[in-house]
N, C-alpha and C positions, 0 to 999 in steps of 0.2 A: 479814575482820572490818572493820566500819565504824569510823569515828573518832568520838569523843565530844568535843564542844567545849562548855564551860560558860562562860556569860557572867555575870560576877559582880562585885559591888562591895558594900562595906558601906554605901555611901551610896545613897539612893534618888534617882530623877530624873536620873540621869547618862547615860541612853541605852541601857540594857540591852535593852529591848524593840525599840528602833529598830535596834540592831545585829542582833538576832536576826531581825527582820522583813526587813531588807535582805539579809542573807546567805542566809536560807532561800529567799527568792524568786529570787535570782540563782543560787544553786546549783541549784535546781530547773530554772531556765531553761537552764542549761548541761547538763542531762541527768542530774544526780545524783539518786539516790533519797534523799530528805531526810525526816527525822522531827524534830519539835520537841516537847520536853517543857516544858510551862508549869508551872514549880514555884513561881510567885508566887501567893499567895492572892488577889491582886487580879485575876488571870487576864487581864491586858491582852492578851497574845498570842492566847490562845484566843478572846477576844471579837473581835479583829481577824480571826482566821482564818475566822470565820463569814461574813465579807464578802469573803474572798480570791478573786481571779480570776487564775488562772494555772496553770502545770503543777502536778501533784499534790505536796502536802506533807502528810504524816501528822502530826496534832497530837494529843497526849495531855496530860491534866492530872494532875499528881501532886505533892502538897505534903507527903506523908508521908516522913520521912527514912528509915524502915525499908523503903520500897518503891522509892525513886528509883534505887538502884544496880541492882537486878535489872531494872527496866524499861529503863533506859538500855543495859545490857549485852545484854538480850534484843533490843532494837531494832537493836543493832549487828550482829546476825547476818543481818539482812535489808535493811539500809539502808547507804548510803555514809557519810553524815554525820548525826549526832544532835546537835542544838543544844539546850542546856538554858538556859532563861530563868529566872533565879532572883530571889528577893527579896533583901533585904540579908543580910549575913553574920552578923547576929544570929540569922538563921533557920538552924536546924540542917540543914534539907534542903539549903540552899545549900552548906553545908560538905561534906555527903556527895556532892553533885553535883560539887564541885571535886575531891574525893578520887578519883573514878572517871574523871576527864577525861584526854584526851590533850593538851589545851591549854585553858588558862583565859584568856579575854579580859577585861581589866579596863578598862571605859570611864572616861574622865576628861574632864570639861568644863573650860572655861577659868576655873576659880576655885580658890582656895587650899584650900577644904574638900574638893573632889574629889581634889586631890593628896594631902592628908593621909589620906583614906580609902583611896586607891589603895595607899599605902604599907602601911597596916594590912592591907588585903586580901592584898597580896603576901606579907607576913610570915605570914599565916595559911595561904596556899597552901603556902609553904615548910615550915611546921610539919606540915601534912597529909602532905606528901611524906616527911618524916623519919619520921612515925608509920607509914607504909606501906612504908618502906625503898625508896623510889623517888623519882626527881626528876619533879615535875609542872611541865612548861613553862608559863609564863604570859607574856603580853604586854600592855602598855598600848595602848589604842586611843583616840586623841583624837576626841572627838565635839563637834559644833557649833563646829568649829575654824576660826580664821582665822590662817593661818601668819604674817601680818604684824602681828597684834595684840600690843600691849604686855603685856597680861595673859597671853596665851598664851606669850609668851617667858619670863615670870617662872615660870609653872607648869612649863614645859618644863625650866627650870633646876633647879627643885625636884626633879624626877624624873630628873635627868641620869644617875643610876647605875642606872636601871631599864631593862629591855629593852622597847623601844617598836616597834610596827608602823610601818613607813615611811609607809604610806598612812593618812590620816585621813578622817573624815567631816565635810564642811564644814557650815556653818550655812546650809543651803538650805531654802527653803520646801517643796521637793518631799518632804522627809522627813515634814513635818507633813501634807501632802496625802495621802501614802501611808497614814497611819493612818486616814483617813476614807474613802478610796475602795476599799480592798482590792486595789489594783493596785500592784505593786512595779516601779519603773522599772528596766529592764535595759539601757537605752541612756542616752546623755547623761551628765551629770556624775555623777549617782547611780550609774548602771550602771557607769561606768568606775571609780569609786572602789571599788565592791563587787568588781569583777573583780580590781583590784589587791590588795585584801585577801585574796581567795580565792587568788590566786597566791602571796602570802606564806605563807598557811596551808598550801598544798600543799608549799611548800619546807620547811616545818617538820614535815611528815608528818601534819598534822591534817586534810588533805583528800586522799583517795586519788588517785593519778595516773590510775587506770582506774575507769570507772563500771560499776556492775552493769547487766546487761541487764534492761530493764523488760519485764515480761510483756505480751504483746499483749492 
């Protein structure tokens, strides 16, 4: 059974689609069978996917909360990793997507509003877990991050009691270029950061250790 990873935050513009794009391209390059569900009404990922150049990634659009769980769990029978790119947590579909996840990634940019919304998102994920009588793992992912920045240090302190991925996504121009070119860097700084994130996700059980055999 494949793993379901939901990328979610109640704040828009914090890098949900960037994380989904970076991870999906690098997972596919590593030989994983990857599916992405674009659950954002803005359809940012699916628009980018029409330009994508690289190993196969299956892309579906589904914004209906009553359909998202069945679609994700169905894809998990044939894929290694299913990534769900969501809209804000005011969106009911995002809530259902978090409820069915093996891991929820919560992006945070270096600003106080992102930190506040991350804490709100974390509380909601914990509430969904209680409702379903299971623990839903979640992790903060720093995006557009400069480890030496003063703002970053302040935001980091605000979220000191939250579980955080060790690897961050830096404020690199390559992430912006990726959204225009359809090509996901799998080497260099972007590729290395993606691979470190994937390794952490594998350690958390959110990426299978073994890949499915891709049909010829």
